[in-house]
Every structure is written in structure tokens, then in C-alpha cells.
N, C-alpha and C positions, 0 to 999 in steps of 0.2 A: 503494500498498498504505499502510496506517493503522496508526498506533503509538500504544499508549497512551503516558502521562506518566510510566508506570513501567517502560515498554520502553525508555525515550530517557534515561532515569536509568543515567549511567554504572557499571559495575561497583565500580569504585572508591569509588561514592556509594550512601549509602541513599539512601531516599526522604525520608528525615526529613530527614537533612543539606541535599538539595535545597531541602525544604519553608524551613528555615531560613534559607538563602541566599536564598532568594524575597522571605520577609520582611524581610529586611535590606536588600535591593533595594529594596524596594515601600517601606519607612520612609525609606529614602535619597531615595528620589525623592520623596517627600512634602515632604521636608524643604527639598529645594530649590526646589519650589514652592512653598510657603508662604512661605519668605523671600527669592523671588528674584520669584516673580509675583505678590506684593500688590499691586501696582498695575495690575496685570492688569486689577485688576475696578472700580477709581475711575475712574467718568467721572459723576458727580454734583458739582456744584458745593460742598455743604455739606463731603462727604468729603473733597474735594483741599484746601478752604480751611483747616479744620481738620489734617491734615496737612502742607500747605505753610506754615503758622504756626508751627507749631511745630518744624519741621525750622530754619527762618528761626530763632527764638528762642532755637534750644538751639546752631547756630552762631554767633551773636552773640555769646552767653554764657560760650561754652565760650572764643571767642577771647577776651574781654574777661579772663576766667581767664588763659589765655595771654599774655598781655601782660604779668600781672602775675607770673607763677610760672615761666616759660620764663628760661632765658638763651641759649637758643639764637638769634643773631641771624635768621635765616632762618624759625626760627617765628612770633619777633615780628612780621618783615615782612608773612609769608603770614595772622598773626592782624587786622592792620590790615588789610589788604586784603579780609578776609572781613566784617569790622565795616563797613566803608566800603561793600562792595557789598551785602551782605545788609539793611544797614537802608535803605539805596536800595527796594530789592526789596520792602522791608515798606513803603514808604511808598508803591511803586507798587500794590502788591495790595489796602490798604484801600479805595481807589475804585472798585477793580475786585469786590471782596468787597461795597461796599455797592451797586453799581448791578445784582448779581445778588443781592441781597436774602437774603445769606449773613452771617453773623455767625462771627467768627474767635475762636480761643479769646485770653487773656489771660493766661496763664501755661502755665508749660511742665507736656506734661502727666507722671504718675508713672516712666512708663521712661525718657522724658529728664531728669526732675527727678534719679533715681538717678543715671545716667550724669554728670550735671552734678556732682552730689555725689562720685561717685568720683574722677572729676578731681580736683577740689577738695582732698579728702582724699590724693592722692597726694604720696611725698615728690619733693623737686626731682631725682632719678637717674632715675624713672619716668613724671616727667611726661610730657616731649615724644614719648618714644613711644607714652604714653594718647592723647594729644590726636591727634597723625598718626592713629590707628587710628582714631579718632572722626570725626573729618574725613572719613576715607576711606568710613568705612560710612554717615556722612550724605548725601555727594555721590552717592557709588552711589545712594542709596535716592532721593534728589532727583531725579537725573538719571532714572531708574525711573519717579517719580511724574512729572513735568511732561511726557517723551515722551510716555507714556500716556494723560494726561490732553490734550496739545498735540491727540493724535491721536484721540482718540476720547470726551474729554468730550464735554457739554453746551456748543451753542453760546453766547457772551454772553461778558464782560467778562475772567471768569477764563480762560478758554480763548486767549483773545488774551494775557493776563499770562503763562501757561506755556507758550504758545509764543516770544512776546518774552524771556523768562527764561533758557529753554534751555540758549541758547550760552554765556552767562556759566556757569551751571552746570558747563557739560561744560566750560569752560577751568578752573575751580575744579578738578574732578574730576583732570584735567591734572595742574595746579599741586599738589596736595597728594600725586599718584604720584611727582613728581619733587621732593618738596621734601627739602633732608637733614636 
């Protein structure tokens, strides 16, 4: 026995209310897919190199800022670790990008520059919280990007780089989640 959509709507809800709920759920699902699923489409070396380079530069520059502005020993230790590991990653990525004939950006994109500017403008009482939040988002994004590219990216040196770098990024994500 088939029932129409109108017949399935409970007596306590109008069709209009149900449609509003469906629209809200659809919008929420689209937001989740666009924010967490963006990396699912990154399979081209140039796209990967651009996103990975900008992310790497942001993590280094925001960590350099943390060394200057944070009063928290754990934050400073984490920042030193990020500067060291991400500097090494950048040095390894350059020859991989060159081998795959891909140019990499030399400065932050507008989105990451705005995040860095906001961190720089933060007062001492809110800096650590903002820095941790930005590092968490950056590492969640990086782990997703590197995971997808390592699995689905075009064969080449950048794919090897993604595969080799992923365990370190995963470690960083764990570290930032447990940082005091």
C-alpha cells in the first residue's frame, strides 16, 4: 500500500513544517559534505601541492607566532615541534613538486592570511585557545587531504610524499587534541 508524502506527515505537523525541516536537514548535510568532504575531490598534483603548501606555511607561521605570544609551556613546546616537522615537510615537498612539474605557492592564500592576522591581533588571554583551535582545524584538514591524496592521487612523487608524511600529520592531530 503506497502512501503519499502528505499522508505520511504526522497530524501534528503540517506539510509546510515538514518541508522546512527537510530543507534544514539538506542544508546541514550539504555543509557537512562541503567542509569535511572537500578533500575527496583532490586527486590532481597541482591541487594537492597548493593546498598542502599553504597549510604547511600556515602551521609554521602560526607556530612562530605562538612562540612569541603564548605564555603556556605546552603550547610553546607544541609550536616548536610544528615548526621543526613542518619545515622538514616543506623541504621534502619541494623536490617532489618539482619532479611532478608542479609549482607551489610562495605565500598564504587570503583565507589562511586572515586566520594568521586574527591570531596576531588576539590578546594574550585568548591567543592560546585560538591557536589550539586553528591547529586542530588545520591538522584535521591536512590529515583528510593527505589521506585522500595518498589513496587516490595521481601516481608520482607528490603521492609518495603524501603517503610518507601522513603518519606525522596524524601524530600532530593527536598531539593537538591532547595539548593542555
